[in-house]
C-alpha positions as CSV (number, residue, x, y, z in Angstrom):
1,M,-16.9,9.6,5.1
2,T,-19.3,7.3,6.9
3,A,-22.0,9.4,8.9
4,V,-23.2,8.3,12.2
5,G,-26.8,10.3,12.7
6,V,-25.9,14.3,10.9
7,R,-22.0,14.0,12.4
8,S,-18.8,12.5,10.7
9,A,-17.5,9.3,12.4
10,E,-14.5,11.5,13.4
11,E,-16.6,13.8,14.9
12,V,-18.3,10.9,17.3
13,F,-14.8,9.4,17.9
14,A,-13.2,12.6,19.1
15,A,-16.1,12.9,21.7
16,L,-15.6,9.2,21.8
17,E,-11.6,10.0,23.0
18,E,-12.5,13.2,24.6
19,V,-14.9,11.4,27.0
20,G,-13.0,8.4,27.6
21,G,-10.2,10.1,28.5
22,R,-11.4,12.0,31.2
23,R,-10.1,10.7,34.6
24,E,-12.4,8.0,36.6
25,P,-14.8,7.6,38.6
26,W,-17.1,8.4,35.7
27,T,-20.0,10.5,36.4
28,G,-23.2,8.5,35.3
29,Y,-23.6,11.5,33.0
30,E,-20.5,10.5,31.5
31,H,-21.5,6.6,31.3
32,G,-24.4,8.2,29.2
33,L,-22.4,9.6,27.1
34,L,-19.9,6.9,26.3
35,E,-22.8,3.9,25.8
36,A,-24.6,6.4,23.7
37,F,-21.5,7.2,21.6
38,R,-20.1,3.8,21.8
39,W,-23.6,1.9,20.4
40,A,-23.5,4.4,17.9
41,V,-20.4,3.9,16.1
42,G,-21.0,0.0,16.6
43,A,-18.3,-0.7,19.3
44,Q,-21.2,-1.6,21.7
45,V,-24.2,-3.9,20.9
46,G,-26.9,-2.8,23.1
47,A,-28.3,0.7,23.2
48,P,-27.5,2.8,26.3
49,V,-31.2,3.0,27.7
50,T,-33.0,0.1,25.2
51,G,-30.3,-2.3,25.2
52,A,-31.7,-2.9,21.4
53,A,-29.0,-4.3,18.9
54,A,-28.5,-2.2,15.8
55,V,-30.3,-3.5,12.6
56,D,-27.0,-2.8,10.8
57,A,-24.0,-4.1,11.8
58,V,-21.9,-0.9,11.7
59,G,-24.1,1.0,14.3
60,P,-27.4,2.4,14.5
61,C,-29.0,4.2,11.4
62,R,-30.8,7.6,12.0
63,A,-34.5,6.5,13.0
64,E,-32.7,3.9,15.9
65,L,-30.4,6.9,16.9
66,L,-34.0,9.0,17.1
67,A,-36.1,6.2,18.9
68,E,-33.3,5.7,21.5
69,C,-32.7,9.3,22.4
70,Q,-37.0,9.7,22.9
71,A,-36.3,6.5,25.0
72,A,-33.4,8.5,27.4
73,A,-35.9,11.4,27.3
74,S,-38.7,9.2,28.7
75,G,-35.9,8.1,31.3
76,I,-35.4,11.2,32.2
77,R,-38.2,11.9,33.4
78,A,-39.4,8.6,34.8
79,W,-36.5,9.0,37.2
80,T,-36.6,12.4,38.2
81,E,-40.2,12.0,38.7
82,Q,-38.9,9.3,41.6
83,G,-36.3,11.7,43.0
84,R,-33.7,9.4,41.6
85,D,-30.6,10.7,40.0
86,G,-31.3,10.1,36.0
87,G,-27.5,11.3,35.2
88,R,-26.8,8.4,32.7
89,F,-30.3,8.7,30.8
90,L,-29.1,12.6,31.0
91,G,-25.7,11.8,29.6
92,A,-27.3,9.3,27.0
93,Y,-29.8,11.8,25.6
94,S,-27.0,14.9,25.3
95,A,-24.8,12.5,23.0
96,L,-28.3,10.9,20.8
97,A,-29.7,14.6,20.3
98,W,-26.1,15.6,19.3
99,L,-25.9,12.9,17.1
100,C,-29.5,13.6,15.6
101,G,-28.6,17.0,15.2
102,H,-31.0,18.1,18.0
103,H,-28.4,21.1,19.0
104,D,-25.1,22.0,17.5
105,D,-22.6,22.0,20.7
106,R,-20.8,18.7,21.3
107,P,-21.5,17.4,24.3
């Protein structure tokens, strides 16, 4: 079974299906979740925050997931300081933190 960060690919595809199945219009938070999950499984080329392509053709390695998680955290701080809605960054951060094993509750 293929791993995506510390999660199984099955877990990630289930999360992607759940979020993608929600009624539109999606919130910024939900867009962030979708972009992070899609990038993590290789269904989206560019990372949700930095736009970086994964080094591996299948998807990002754990180090890339961690780096993107840190970029999302920086995005949250920067947008909040500017008084802007950082929901998309928060969604990406929540998904990436779960994929990296920072918490066990799936967003």
